[in-house]
C-alpha positions in Angstrom: 177.7 14.5 -174.3 181.5 14.5 -174.0 183.0 14.9 -177.5 185.5 12.1 -176.6 182.9 9.5 -176.0 183.2 6.6 -178.3 179.9 5.2 -179.5 180.4 1.5 -180.2 177.5 -0.6 -181.5 178.1 -3.9 -179.9 175.1 -6.0 -180.7 176.4 -8.8 -178.6 180.0 -8.5 -179.7 181.5 -7.9 -176.3 183.6 -11.0 -175.8 183.7 -11.4 -172.0 183.0 -15.0 -171.7 179.3 -15.7 -171.0 176.5 -13.6 -172.5 175.5 -10.6 -170.4 172.8 -11.4 -167.9 169.4 -9.8 -168.3 168.7 -6.9 -165.9 165.7 -5.1 -164.8 166.7 -2.2 -167.2 166.2 -4.2 -170.4 162.9 -5.7 -169.3 161.1 -2.4 -169.1 158.4 -2.1 -171.8 158.2 0.7 -174.3 154.8 1.8 -172.9 156.6 2.9 -169.8 159.0 5.2 -171.7 157.6 8.6 -170.8 157.4 9.8 -167.3 155.1 12.8 -166.9 155.2 15.4 -164.1 151.9 14.1 -162.9 153.2 10.6 -162.1 153.6 9.5 -158.5 156.5 10.8 -156.5 156.9 7.2 -155.4 158.2 6.1 -158.8 161.3 4.0 -158.4 163.5 2.0 -160.8 164.3 2.0 -164.5 162.5 3.9 -167.2 163.5 4.0 -170.9 164.1 7.3 -172.6 165.0 8.4 -176.1 168.8 7.9 -175.5 169.1 4.9 -173.1 167.6 4.5 -169.6 167.1 6.6 -166.5 166.8 5.5 -162.9 164.2 7.1 -160.6 164.2 7.1 -156.8 161.1 8.4 -155.1 160.1 10.1 -158.3 163.4 11.9 -158.7 165.8 11.0 -161.6 169.3 10.1 -160.5 172.0 12.2 -162.2 175.9 12.2 -162.1 176.1 9.1 -159.9 176.7 5.4 -159.9 173.7 3.1 -159.6 173.9 -0.6 -158.4 171.2 -2.9 -159.6 171.1 -6.7 -159.3 174.8 -6.7 -158.5 175.8 -4.7 -161.6 177.1 -1.1 -161.7 175.6 1.6 -164.0 176.4 5.3 -164.3 173.9 8.1 -164.9 175.3 11.2 -166.6 174.5 14.9 -165.8 171.2 14.5 -167.7 170.2 11.3 -166.0 171.0 9.1 -169.0 172.6 5.7 -168.4 175.8 5.3 -170.4 175.3 2.4 -172.9 177.6 0.9 -175.6 180.5 3.3 -174.9 183.9 3.6 -173.2 183.8 6.8 -171.1 185.6 8.5 -168.3 184.0 8.8 -164.9 186.2 10.6 -162.3 189.8 9.7 -163.2 189.1 6.3 -164.7 187.7 4.9 -168.0 185.1 2.2 -168.0 183.4 0.0 -170.7 179.6 0.2 -170.5 177.9 -2.8 -172.3 174.7 -2.9 -174.3 172.6 -2.9 -171.1 174.6 0.0 -169.5 176.4 -2.2 -167.0 180.2 -1.8 -166.7 182.2 -4.8 -167.9 184.0 -6.1 -164.8 186.7 -8.3 -166.2 190.5 -8.5 -165.7 192.3 -9.0 -169.0 191.6 -8.6 -172.7 188.1 -7.4 -173.6 186.9 -7.3 -177.3 184.3 -4.7 -178.4 183.5 -5.1 -182.0 186.9 -5.1 -183.7 188.7 -3.2 -180.9 190.5 -4.7 -177.9 190.8 -3.2 -174.4 192.4 -4.4 -171.2 190.2 -4.5 -168.1 191.3 -4.0 -164.5 189.8 -5.9 -161.6 187.7 -2.9 -160.5 185.8 -2.6 -163.8 188.0 0.2 -165.2 190.3 -0.3 -168.2 193.9 0.5 -168.8 194.6 3.8 -170.5 198.1 4.9 -171.6 199.6 1.8 -170.0 201.9 -1.0 -171.2 201.0 -4.6 -170.7 203.4 -7.5 -171.1 202.0 -10.9 -172.0 203.9 -14.0 -173.3 207.1 -12.0 -173.6 205.5 -9.3 -175.8 204.7 -5.7 -175.0 201.3 -4.1 -175.8 200.1 -0.5 -175.3 196.7 0.8 -174.5 196.0 4.2 -176.0 196.0 7.2 -173.8 194.3 10.6 -173.6 195.9 12.2 -176.6 194.8 14.2 -179.6 196.1 11.3 -181.7 193.5 8.9 -180.4 189.7 8.8 -180.4 189.4 5.5 -178.5 191.0 5.8 -175.1 192.1 2.5 -173.8 192.1 0.9 -177.2 194.9 -1.5 -178.0 197.4 0.3 -180.3 197.7 -1.8 -183.4 198.5 0.9 -186.1 202.0 0.6 -187.8 203.3 3.2 -185.3 201.8 4.9 -182.3 202.8 7.9 -180.2 203.6 7.0 -176.6 205.0 9.5 -174.1 206.9 11.5 -176.7 208.1 8.7 -178.9 206.8 6.7 -181.9 206.7 2.9 -181.3 206.3 0.2 -184.0 203.5 -2.4 -183.6 202.3 -5.4 -185.6 198.7 -6.0 -186.6 198.0 -7.8 -183.3 199.3 -4.8 -181.3 202.6 -6.4 -180.2 205.5 -4.0 -180.1 208.3 -4.7 -182.6 211.9 -4.0 -182.0 213.9 -4.6 -185.2 217.6 -3.8 -185.4 218.6 -0.3 -186.0 218.2 0.9 -189.6 215.7 0.8 -192.4 212.6 -1.4 -191.9 209.9 -2.2 -194.4 206.8 -2.3 -192.2 203.2 -2.8 -193.4 203.6 -1.1 -196.7 206.0 1.8 -195.8 209.6 2.4 -194.9 210.6 3.4 -191.4 214.0 3.9 -189.6 214.2 1.8 -186.5 216.2 3.1 -183.5 216.7 -0.5 -182.4 214.7 -0.1 -179.1 211.1 -0.4 -180.5 210.9 3.3 -181.5 211.3 4.8 -184.9 212.5 8.2 -186.1 209.8 10.7 -186.9 210.2 14.3 -188.1 213.9 13.6 -188.4 216.6 13.6 -191.2 218.8 10.6 -192.0 221.9 10.7 -194.2 223.1 7.5 -195.9 225.5 7.1 -198.7 225.7 10.8 -199.3 221.9 11.1 -199.7 219.3 12.7 -197.4 216.1 11.1 -196.3 213.3 12.4 -194.2 211.0 10.5 -191.8 207.8 12.4 -191.8 205.6 13.2 -188.8 201.9 12.5 -188.8 200.2 14.2 -191.8 197.0 14.7 -189.9 195.8 14.2 -186.3 194.9 10.6 -186.7 197.7 9.4 -188.9 200.8 7.7 -187.7 204.4 9.1 -187.8 207.8 7.9 -189.0 207.0 7.1 -192.6 209.8 7.8 -195.0 208.8 10.6 -197.4 209.1 9.3 -201.0 207.8 10.6 -204.3 206.3 13.6 -202.6 207.0 16.8 -200.7 207.4 17.2 -196.9 207.3 20.4 -194.8 210.5 20.8 -192.7 211.3 23.9 -190.7 209.4 26.3 -192.8 210.3 24.9 -196.2 208.9 22.3 -198.6 211.3 19.6 -199.7 210.8 17.1 -202.5 211.9 13.4 -202.5 212.2 10.9 -205.3 210.6 7.5 -205.4 213.5 6.0 -203.4 213.0 8.5 -200.6 216.2 10.5 -201.4 215.9 14.2 -201.5 215.6 15.5 -205.1 218.0 18.3 -206.0 216.6 18.9 -209.5 216.0 22.5 -210.6 212.8 22.9 -212.7 209.6 21.0 -213.1 209.3 17.7 -211.1 206.3 15.4 -211.2 205.4 13.7 -207.9 202.6 12.6 -205.6 200.6 15.2 -203.6 201.5 15.7 -199.9 198.7 13.2 -198.8 199.5 10.8 -201.7 196.0 10.8 -203.3 197.0 12.3 -206.6 200.0 13.5 -208.7 201.0 16.9 -209.8 203.8 19.2 -210.8 206.3 21.0 -208.5 209.1 23.4 -209.3 212.5 22.5 -207.7 214.9 25.2 -206.6 217.9 23.0 -207.1 218.7 22.6 -203.3 216.0 20.0 -202.5 213.3 22.6 -201.8 210.4 23.5 -204.1 208.5 26.7 -204.6 205.3 27.1 -202.6 202.7 29.8 -202.3 204.2 31.9 -205.1 203.9 32.8 -208.8 206.3 31.5 -211.4 206.7 33.0 -214.9 208.2 30.8 -217.6 208.3 31.3 -221.3 205.9 34.3 -220.9 203.3 32.3 -219.1 202.3 32.5 -215.4 201.9 29.5 -213.1 201.1 29.3 -209.4 202.6 26.8 -206.9 200.1 26.2 -204.1 200.4 25.6 -200.3 202.0 22.2 -200.5 204.2 23.2 -203.6 201.9 21.6 -206.2 201.1 23.6 -209.3 197.4 24.7 -209.7 195.8 23.3 -212.8 192.3 22.9 -214.3 190.9 25.0 -211.4 189.8 28.4 -210.2 191.5 29.7 -207.1 191.3 32.8 -204.9 194.8 34.2 -204.5 195.1 37.2 -202.3 191.5 38.2 -202.8 191.4 37.7 -206.6 190.0 34.7 -208.5 192.3 33.2 -211.1 191.6 30.6 -213.7 194.2 27.9 -214.6 194.0 25.5 -217.6 194.8 21.8 -217.6 198.5 22.6 -218.1 198.7 25.0 -215.2 198.8 28.2 -217.3 197.0 31.1 -215.7 194.4 32.5 -218.1 193.9 35.8 -216.4 197.2 36.9 -214.8 
């Protein structure tokens, strides 16, 4: 099964107007589930299997092809399984397959569970495309490492589109605030004034430096102002205070972790950077600043092949 396939449990949640019609596929009884090699070569039609359904013609299971039944289109994969409750790529297009395995042939917005897609007239959906409705722009996610759900309406605070980060509201409509700082859905961003935001970029204002972070992980969004934490920029770890301004303090600084789930101690170099992946000796005691710059404490860690123990204050007990 393609690792990019999105399994969506619909249970009747596909909002395409009328309820899906019953087909021959969903009328097959469980007693007909297993097809043995001894069965007649004249077997034709739908047979349930452990994954979904299969379609037989003259005793042969159909594979890697489209099947039309009662005016609806289905697709059998390389194993002969009908695609059910998924969005998946066939050829060079993406399709929505409903709870019966039939493609959803609808032009316009299609809701699957809590996700929205945009259907084309031919049963395929828009992928990596813009749609303008009622004076607002919407974007349907493309084939990118930043997305699991191809063709899904982008409704995250920001989304990566063709090399730029765009800002969206909760309904997926693109926002285009004036150039400058924007408080947006719990974080600060820097708008370029055209719907995009700065990401992995520095901004200097009133003599202070700020950094707009890139995505912390594959599925995160970019452009968030780094604040009360560290950020990795061109091979160095920088630290920023609660206002987002770069912190020039030399010595110990308490701040959030890189991903923001906890607090810890860092050691500033006095130029905005912090020590990372190195030992520090202070007042005769040894400390270690880890990969994101945070001091190890109350833990045991392997450093260059040797296990070291650190107490709750960060002091190494076996330097």
